[in-house]
DSSP file (Angstrom, degrees, kcal/mol; ACC not computed):
  #  RESIDUE AA STRUCTURE BP1 BP2  ACC     N-H-->O    O-->H-N    N-H-->O    O-->H-N    TCO  KAPPA ALPHA  PHI   PSI    X-CA   Y-CA   Z-CA
    1    1 A X              0   0    0      0, 0.0     2,-0.1     0, 0.0     0, 0.0   0.000 360.0 360.0 360.0 114.5    6.8   77.4  -27.5
    2    2 A X        -     0   0    0      1,-0.1     2,-0.6     2,-0.0     0, 0.0  -0.443 360.0-127.2 -71.3 146.7    8.7   74.6  -25.6
    3    3 A X        +     0   0    0      1,-0.1     3,-0.1    -2,-0.1    63,-0.1  -0.843  26.0 179.0 -97.2 123.9    6.9   73.1  -22.6
    4    4 A X        +     0   0    0     -2,-0.6     2,-0.5    61,-0.3    -1,-0.1   0.598  69.5  56.8-101.4 -12.5    9.0   73.1  -19.5
    5    5 A X  S    S+     0   0    0     60,-0.4    60,-1.7    15,-0.2     2,-0.3  -0.920  70.3 143.9-124.1 105.5    6.5   71.6  -17.0
    6    6 A X  E     -AB  19  64A   0     13,-3.0    13,-3.1    -2,-0.5     2,-0.3  -0.994  23.0-176.7-144.9 142.6    5.2   68.2  -18.2
    7    7 A X  E     -AB  18  63A   0     56,-2.7    56,-3.0    -2,-0.3     2,-0.5  -0.992  10.8-156.6-142.3 137.3    4.2   64.9  -16.6
    8    8 A X  E     -AB  17  62A   0      9,-2.9     8,-3.4    -2,-0.3     9,-1.3  -0.960  14.4-170.3-114.0 127.4    3.1   61.6  -18.2
    9    9 A X  E     -AB  15  61A   0     52,-3.0    52,-2.8    -2,-0.5     6,-0.2  -0.953  12.6-137.4-122.1 135.8    1.0   59.3  -16.0
   10   10 A X  E >   - B   0  60A   0      4,-2.7     3,-1.9    -2,-0.4    50,-0.2  -0.164  39.6 -86.8 -82.6-178.3    0.1   55.7  -16.9
   11   11 A X  T 3  S+     0   0    0     48,-0.8    49,-0.1     1,-0.3    -1,-0.1   0.745 127.7  55.1 -61.9 -25.0   -3.3   54.0  -16.4
   12   12 A X  T 3  S-     0   0    0      2,-0.1    -1,-0.3     1,-0.0     3,-0.1   0.452 119.9-107.0 -88.4  -1.2   -2.4   53.0  -12.8
   13   13 A X  S <  S+     0   0    0     -3,-1.9     2,-0.3     1,-0.3    -2,-0.1   0.571  74.3 138.0  87.5   9.9   -1.6   56.6  -11.9
   14   14 A X        -     0   0    0      1,-0.1    -4,-2.7     2,-0.0     2,-0.4  -0.667  60.2-107.5 -91.2 145.2    2.1   56.1  -11.8
   15   15 A X  E     +A    9   0A   0     -2,-0.3    -6,-0.2    -6,-0.2     3,-0.1  -0.566  35.3 174.7 -73.5 125.2    4.5   58.7  -13.2
   16   16 A X  E    S-     0   0A   0     -8,-3.4     2,-0.3     1,-0.4    -7,-0.2   0.801  70.5  -0.2 -95.9 -41.6    6.2   57.5  -16.4
   17   17 A X  E     -A    8   0A   0     -9,-1.3    -9,-2.9     2,-0.0    -1,-0.4  -0.991  63.2-172.7-149.4 150.0    8.0   60.7  -17.3
   18   18 A X  E     -A    7   0A   0     -2,-0.3     2,-0.4   -11,-0.2   -11,-0.2  -0.995   6.3-179.7-148.9 140.4    8.4   64.2  -15.7
   19   19 A X  E     -A    6   0A   0    -13,-3.1   -13,-3.0    -2,-0.3     2,-0.1  -0.986  61.6 -15.4-139.6 127.1   10.0   67.5  -16.7
   20   20 A X  S    S-     0   0    0     -2,-0.4     2,-0.6   -15,-0.2   -15,-0.2  -0.432 103.9 -46.0  80.0-155.8    9.9   70.6  -14.6
   21   21 A X        +     0   0    0     -2,-0.1     2,-0.5   -17,-0.1    -1,-0.1  -0.815  65.3 161.9-122.9  90.9    7.7   71.0  -11.6
   22   22 A X        -     0   0    0     -2,-0.6     2,-0.6   -16,-0.2   -16,-0.1  -0.932  18.7-165.6-110.4 129.4    4.1   70.0  -12.3
   23   23 A X        -     0   0    0     -2,-0.5     2,-0.6   -16,-0.0    -2,-0.0  -0.963   7.7-174.9-115.1 115.8    1.7   69.3   -9.5
   24   24 A X        -     0   0    0     -2,-0.6     5,-0.1    39,-0.0    -2,-0.0  -0.945  24.4-126.2-112.4 119.1   -1.5   67.5  -10.6
   25   25 A X    >>  -     0   0    0     -2,-0.6     4,-1.5     1,-0.1     3,-1.0  -0.304  20.0-120.6 -61.0 146.1   -4.2   66.9   -8.0
   26   26 A X  H 3> S+     0   0    0      1,-0.3     4,-2.6     2,-0.2     5,-0.2   0.803 111.4  64.4 -58.1 -30.7   -5.3   63.3   -7.6
   27   27 A X  H 3> S+     0   0    0      1,-0.2     4,-1.3     2,-0.2    -1,-0.3   0.866 102.1  49.1 -63.6 -34.8   -8.9   64.4   -8.5
   28   28 A X  H <> S+     0   0    0     -3,-1.0     4,-1.2     2,-0.2    -1,-0.2   0.910 111.7  48.5 -68.7 -42.1   -7.7   65.4  -12.0
   29   29 A X  H  X S+     0   0    0     -4,-1.5     4,-2.4     1,-0.2    -2,-0.2   0.889 106.7  57.0 -65.4 -39.0   -5.9   62.1  -12.5
   30   30 A X  H  X S+     0   0    0     -4,-2.6     4,-2.2     1,-0.2     6,-0.3   0.871 100.7  58.0 -60.0 -37.9   -9.0   60.1  -11.3
   31   31 A X  H  X>S+     0   0    0     -4,-1.3     5,-1.2     1,-0.2     6,-1.1   0.905 110.3  42.9 -59.9 -41.5  -11.0   61.8  -14.1
   32   32 A X  H ><5S+     0   0    0     -4,-1.2     3,-0.9    -3,-0.2    -2,-0.2   0.910 113.3  51.1 -70.8 -42.2   -8.7   60.4  -16.7
   33   33 A X  H 3<5S+     0   0    0     -4,-2.4    -2,-0.2     1,-0.2    -1,-0.2   0.831 107.7  53.3 -65.9 -31.3   -8.4   57.0  -15.1
   34   34 A X  H 3<5S-     0   0    0     -4,-2.2    -1,-0.2    -5,-0.2    -2,-0.2   0.640 110.9-120.7 -78.8 -13.7  -12.2   56.6  -14.9
   35   35 A X  T <<5S+     0   0    0     -3,-0.9    -3,-0.2    -4,-0.5    -2,-0.1   0.515  80.5 119.3  87.3   4.2  -12.6   57.4  -18.6
   36   36 A X  S   <S+     0   0    0     -5,-1.2     2,-0.4    -6,-0.3    -4,-0.2   0.750  71.6  42.7 -74.8 -23.3  -14.8   60.4  -18.0
   37   37 A X        +     0   0    0     -6,-1.1    -2,-0.2     1,-0.1     3,-0.1  -0.957  42.6 172.8-129.1 143.2  -12.4   62.8  -19.7
   38   38 A X  S    S+     0   0    0      1,-0.4    18,-3.0    -2,-0.4     2,-0.4   0.648  84.6  25.3-108.6 -34.4  -10.3   62.8  -22.8
   39   39 A X  E     -C   55   0A   0     16,-0.2    -1,-0.4     2,-0.0     2,-0.4  -0.988  69.7-169.0-133.4 141.1   -9.1   66.4  -22.7
   40   40 A X  E     +C   54   0A   0     14,-2.8    14,-2.9    -2,-0.4     2,-0.4  -0.997   8.9 174.9-136.9 130.4   -8.8   68.5  -19.6
   41   41 A X  E     +C   53   0A   0     -2,-0.4     2,-0.3    12,-0.2    12,-0.2  -0.993  12.9 162.6-136.2 128.3   -8.2   72.3  -19.2
   42   42 A X  E     -C   52   0A   0     10,-2.7    10,-3.3    -2,-0.4     2,-0.6  -0.996  28.1-160.3-148.7 138.2   -8.3   74.0  -15.9
   43   43 A X        -     0   0    0     -2,-0.3     8,-0.2     8,-0.2     6,-0.0  -0.912  29.2-141.4-116.5 101.1   -7.1   77.4  -14.4
   44   44 A X        -     0   0    0     -2,-0.6     6,-0.3     6,-0.4    -2,-0.0  -0.215  16.7-122.0 -60.9 151.0   -6.9   76.9  -10.7
   45   45 A X        +     0   0    0      4,-0.1     3,-0.5     2,-0.0     2,-0.2  -0.084  67.2  56.4 -80.9-174.0   -8.0   79.9   -8.5
   46   46 A X  S    S-     0   0    0      1,-0.2     0, 0.0     3,-0.0     0, 0.0  -0.500 110.0 -35.6  90.1-159.1   -6.0   81.7   -5.9
   47   47 A X  S    S+     0   0    0     -2,-0.2     2,-0.6     2,-0.0    -1,-0.2   0.729 111.1  90.8 -76.2 -23.6   -2.6   83.4   -6.3
   48   48 A X        -     0   0    0     -3,-0.5     2,-0.9     1,-0.1    19,-0.0  -0.651  58.1-168.3 -79.7 116.5   -1.2   80.9   -8.8
   49   49 A X        +     0   0    0     -2,-0.6     2,-0.3    18,-0.1    -4,-0.1  -0.791  38.1 117.2-107.3  88.7   -2.1   82.0  -12.3
   50   50 A X        -     0   0    0     -2,-0.9     2,-0.5    -6,-0.3    -6,-0.4  -0.959  57.1-122.6-146.3 162.4   -1.3   79.1  -14.6
   51   51 A X  E     - D   0  66A   0     15,-2.6    15,-2.6    -2,-0.3     2,-0.5  -0.933  17.7-156.9-112.5 127.7   -3.2   76.8  -16.9
   52   52 A X  E     -CD  42  65A   0    -10,-3.3   -10,-2.7    -2,-0.5     2,-0.4  -0.904  14.1-177.1-104.0 130.7   -3.2   73.1  -16.5
   53   53 A X  E     -CD  41  64A   0     11,-3.0    11,-2.6    -2,-0.5     2,-0.4  -0.970   4.7-172.3-127.1 144.0   -4.0   70.9  -19.5
   54   54 A X  E     -CD  40  63A   0    -14,-2.9   -14,-2.8    -2,-0.4     2,-0.4  -0.995   3.9-169.8-136.5 143.3   -4.3   67.2  -19.8
   55   55 A X  E     -CD  39  62A   0      7,-2.5     7,-2.8    -2,-0.4     2,-0.5  -0.998  19.7-135.1-134.2 128.7   -4.7   64.9  -22.8
   56   56 A X  E     + D   0  61A   0    -18,-3.0     5,-0.2    -2,-0.4     2,-0.2  -0.729  30.9 178.2 -84.0 125.8   -5.5   61.2  -22.7
   57   57 A X        -     0   0    0      3,-3.2     2,-1.0    -2,-0.5     3,-0.3  -0.544  49.1 -55.3-114.5-176.5   -3.3   59.2  -25.1
   58   58 A X  S    S-     0   0    0      1,-0.3     3,-0.1    -2,-0.2    -1,-0.0  -0.479 123.1 -19.5 -65.8 100.1   -3.1   55.5  -25.8
   59   59 A X  S    S+     0   0    0     -2,-1.0   -48,-0.8     1,-0.2     2,-0.3   0.264 129.7  66.6  87.3 -12.4   -2.5   54.1  -22.3
   60   60 A X  E     -B   10   0A   0     -3,-0.3    -3,-3.2   -50,-0.2     2,-0.4  -0.856  66.5-134.9-135.2 168.4   -1.3   57.3  -20.7
   61   61 A X  E     -BD   9  56A   0    -52,-2.8   -52,-3.0    -2,-0.3     2,-0.5  -0.998  17.5-154.7-124.0 133.0   -2.3   60.8  -19.7
   62   62 A X  E     -BD   8  55A   0     -7,-2.8    -7,-2.5    -2,-0.4     2,-0.4  -0.941  13.7-176.5-110.4 121.0   -0.1   63.8  -20.5
   63   63 A X  E     +BD   7  54A   0    -56,-3.0   -56,-2.7    -2,-0.5     2,-0.3  -0.917   6.4 167.9-114.7 142.3   -0.4   66.8  -18.2
   64   64 A X  E     -BD   6  53A   0    -11,-2.6   -11,-3.0    -2,-0.4     2,-0.4  -0.987  20.7-141.6-147.9 158.8    1.4   70.1  -18.6
   65   65 A X  E     - D   0  52A   0    -60,-1.7     2,-0.5    -2,-0.3   -60,-0.4  -0.939   3.4-154.9-123.7 145.9    1.1   73.6  -17.2
   66   66 A X  E       D   0  51A   0    -15,-2.6   -15,-2.6    -2,-0.4   -63,-0.0  -0.980 360.0 360.0-118.2 124.5    1.6   77.0  -18.9
   67   67 A X              0   0    0     -2,-0.5    -1,-0.1   -17,-0.2   -18,-0.1   0.436 360.0 360.0 -87.0 360.0    2.6   79.9  -16.7
């Protein structure tokens, strides 16, 4: 399954690469930058039914969403 919504963020919180339309709240990015999380999975509430996943890699964080 190809991923169409992807964003790569560096240690400073700046976007390195982006594909599609992914919106990642700053609170999620802060968790990765602080070192508290290595893997992140969240299904936000409300009308939007999608899954956000994040993985900390060497120097970056990769977030993607699955609709």
